[in-house]
Wavefront OBJ file of the C-alpha trace (Angstrom):
o trace
v 27.765 -68.955 -20.995
v 25.665 -66.459 -23.347
v 25.660 -62.593 -21.055
v 23.434 -60.707 -22.949
v 20.106 -61.863 -20.899
v 21.765 -60.931 -18.127
v 22.078 -57.144 -19.680
v 18.362 -57.157 -20.731
v 17.492 -58.141 -17.309
v 19.007 -55.090 -15.785
v 17.953 -53.131 -18.405
v 14.444 -53.714 -17.816
v 14.571 -53.581 -13.665
v 16.688 -50.076 -13.920
v 13.968 -48.861 -16.699
v 11.502 -50.430 -14.029
v 13.397 -48.113 -11.036
v 13.630 -45.434 -12.875
v 9.949 -45.199 -13.828
v 8.593 -45.561 -10.301
v 11.242 -42.590 -9.551
v 9.940 -40.149 -11.983
v 6.274 -41.466 -11.839
v 5.614 -42.323 -8.235
v 2.481 -44.229 -7.332
v 0.020 -42.266 -4.791
v -0.207 -43.773 -1.361
v -3.897 -44.767 -2.265
v -2.763 -46.925 -4.776
v -0.317 -49.012 -2.683
v -1.230 -52.638 -1.689
v -1.243 -53.909 2.117
v -1.997 -51.639 4.765
v -2.913 -48.179 3.824
v -5.379 -45.658 5.145
v -9.020 -45.504 3.524
v -9.645 -42.523 1.471
v -12.534 -41.145 4.475
v -9.581 -41.211 7.527
v -7.254 -38.764 6.604
v -4.258 -37.435 8.912
v -3.449 -33.947 7.315
v -6.595 -32.505 7.392
v -8.292 -32.260 10.710
v -10.070 -35.394 10.515
v -10.188 -38.178 13.212
v -8.095 -38.423 15.680
v -5.403 -35.267 14.154
v -8.408 -32.608 14.652
v -6.299 -31.719 17.795
v -3.167 -31.121 15.929
v -5.390 -29.736 13.004
v -6.928 -27.080 15.308
v -3.309 -26.025 16.810
v -1.930 -25.314 13.461
v -4.749 -23.255 12.385
v -4.442 -21.288 15.460
v -0.530 -20.858 14.488
v -0.866 -19.691 11.278
v -4.209 -17.197 12.892
v -1.928 -15.691 15.221
v 1.138 -15.149 12.774
v -1.496 -13.534 10.773
v -2.526 -11.179 13.579
v 1.376 -10.571 14.351
v 1.838 -9.202 10.692
v -1.528 -6.911 10.526
v -0.929 -5.491 14.147
v -4.389 -4.475 13.781
v -4.596 -2.270 17.048
v -1.992 -0.400 15.986
v -3.096 0.451 12.712
v -6.964 -0.271 13.684
v -7.580 3.572 11.707
v -5.788 3.389 8.812
v -7.719 -0.308 7.844
v -11.024 0.969 8.374
v -10.205 3.799 6.140
v -9.145 1.682 3.427
v -12.184 -0.645 4.147
v -14.272 2.383 3.754
v -12.658 3.723 0.498
v -12.874 0.077 -0.877
v -16.479 0.215 0.005
v -17.288 3.805 -1.750
v -15.371 2.003 -5.022
v -17.659 -0.880 -4.935
v -20.628 1.221 -4.119
v -19.113 3.365 -7.585
v -18.617 0.206 -9.542
v -22.253 -0.638 -8.601
v -23.639 2.509 -9.937
v -21.854 2.149 -13.219
v -22.719 -1.377 -13.699
v -26.216 -0.146 -12.785
v -26.081 2.480 -15.645
v -24.393 0.544 -18.399
v -27.218 -3.105 -18.119
v -26.986 -3.626 -21.643
v -30.958 -4.627 -22.687
v -30.274 -7.199 -25.032
v -28.410 -9.154 -22.480
v -29.074 -7.763 -18.863
v -27.931 -11.166 -17.030
v -24.550 -9.948 -17.425
v -24.489 -6.740 -15.521
v -26.713 -8.454 -12.898
v -24.368 -10.792 -12.430
v -21.791 -8.224 -11.816
v -24.353 -6.655 -9.446
v -24.383 -9.291 -7.405
v -20.876 -10.168 -7.339
v -20.150 -6.465 -5.948
v -23.076 -6.792 -3.804
v -21.197 -10.286 -2.441
v -18.256 -7.475 -1.693
v -20.089 -5.433 -0.124
v -20.996 -8.307 2.441
v -17.625 -9.080 2.814
v -16.673 -5.611 3.463
v -18.706 -5.204 5.749
v -17.343 -8.451 7.868
v -13.756 -7.263 7.271
v -14.969 -3.995 8.984
v -17.025 -5.968 12.152
v -13.412 -8.137 12.440
v -11.466 -5.045 12.927
v -13.799 -3.431 15.495
v -13.895 -6.918 17.152
v -9.964 -7.155 17.313
v -8.240 -5.903 20.004
l 1 2 3 4 5 6 7 8 9 10 11 12 13 14 15 16 17 18 19 20 21 22 23 24 25 26 27 28 29 30 31 32 33 34 35 36 37 38 39 40 41 42 43 44 45 46 47 48 49 50 51 52 53 54 55 56 57 58 59 60 61 62 63 64 65 66 67 68 69 70 71 72 73 74 75 76 77 78 79 80 81 82 83 84 85 86 87 88 89 90 91 92 93 94 95 96 97 98 99 100 101 102 103 104 105 106 107 108 109 110 111 112 113 114 115 116 117 118 119 120 121 122 123 124 125 126 127 128 129 130 131
């Protein structure tokens, strides 16, 4: 009895197992009872929304505990005011350095800086309403 085919069979099976260990298939390629792509258990869709909301709330509480807004409110407000001044200066620089050959670049920069000012305004509102 020749043992060579057994070695070839074991080699092929071993390669197949190693390949599956190194490159596992994503869950959506699995056959049988699988979850469709439209229903997720990790991002708050369907029945997991309550648990997802609780996890998000936990992250928010951890962030609040780390920031200690009530203790450092004045410092945070000063930071936001100073950054707002910086953005205003950058907006003036961008305005004064508009290249007439390609004005779109400077205008895009102005729009981004204006969005930054709006974001800073929202940050200040958040600081003001935090206890």
